[in-house]
C-alpha positions as CSV (number, residue, x, y, z in Angstrom):
1,X,125.5,123.8,104.5
2,X,124.9,123.0,108.2
3,X,126.0,119.9,110.2
4,X,124.5,116.7,108.9
5,X,123.5,118.3,105.6
6,X,124.6,117.0,102.2
7,X,124.6,118.3,98.7
8,X,121.4,118.2,96.9
9,X,123.3,117.3,93.7
10,X,122.8,113.6,94.1
11,X,124.2,111.2,91.7
12,X,121.5,109.8,89.4
13,X,121.7,106.0,88.7
14,X,122.1,105.5,85.1
15,X,123.2,101.8,84.9
16,X,126.8,102.6,84.4
17,X,127.6,104.1,87.7
18,X,126.2,101.5,90.1
19,X,129.3,101.3,92.4
20,X,129.6,105.1,93.0
21,X,125.8,105.5,93.3
22,X,125.6,102.6,95.8
23,X,128.4,104.1,98.0
24,X,126.7,107.5,98.0
25,X,123.2,106.1,99.0
26,X,124.8,104.0,101.7
27,X,126.5,107.1,103.1
28,X,123.3,109.2,103.0
29,X,121.1,106.4,104.6
30,X,123.8,105.8,107.2
31,X,124.1,109.4,108.1
32,X,120.3,109.5,108.6
33,X,120.4,106.4,110.6
34,X,117.9,104.6,108.3
35,X,120.2,102.2,106.5
36,X,119.0,99.2,108.4
37,X,115.4,100.1,107.6
38,X,116.2,100.4,103.9
39,X,118.0,97.2,103.9
40,X,115.6,95.1,106.0
41,X,112.4,97.0,106.0
42,X,110.0,97.5,109.0
43,X,109.5,94.4,111.2
44,X,106.0,92.7,110.8
45,X,103.7,93.6,113.7
46,X,101.2,90.8,113.2
47,X,97.4,91.1,113.1
48,X,96.7,92.9,116.5
49,X,99.8,94.4,117.9
50,X,99.8,96.0,121.3
51,X,100.6,99.6,121.8
52,X,103.9,98.6,123.3
53,X,104.8,96.5,120.1
54,X,104.0,99.5,118.0
55,X,106.3,102.0,119.8
56,X,109.6,101.1,117.9
57,X,107.9,101.2,114.5
58,X,106.1,104.5,115.2
59,X,109.3,106.1,116.6
60,X,111.2,105.1,113.5
61,X,108.5,106.3,111.1
62,X,108.5,109.7,112.8
63,X,112.3,109.9,112.6
64,X,112.2,109.2,108.9
65,X,109.4,111.8,108.4
66,X,111.4,114.4,110.3
67,X,114.3,114.1,107.9
68,X,115.0,117.2,105.9
69,X,114.1,116.9,102.2
């Protein structure tokens, strides 16, 4: 495995392993720099956002899309 990679054998949430699963998901989301988005969601842009207002959201969406599967 290369740097930043993680095992594809992820723990499956089965209702009995919440604590361990939660820790694993926080670690994965944190390493991918998306934990804040998972927790808080994307900020609302309003009805007619300007291009300048769209930049942070667009950058974040591209960053998420670029994450290895």
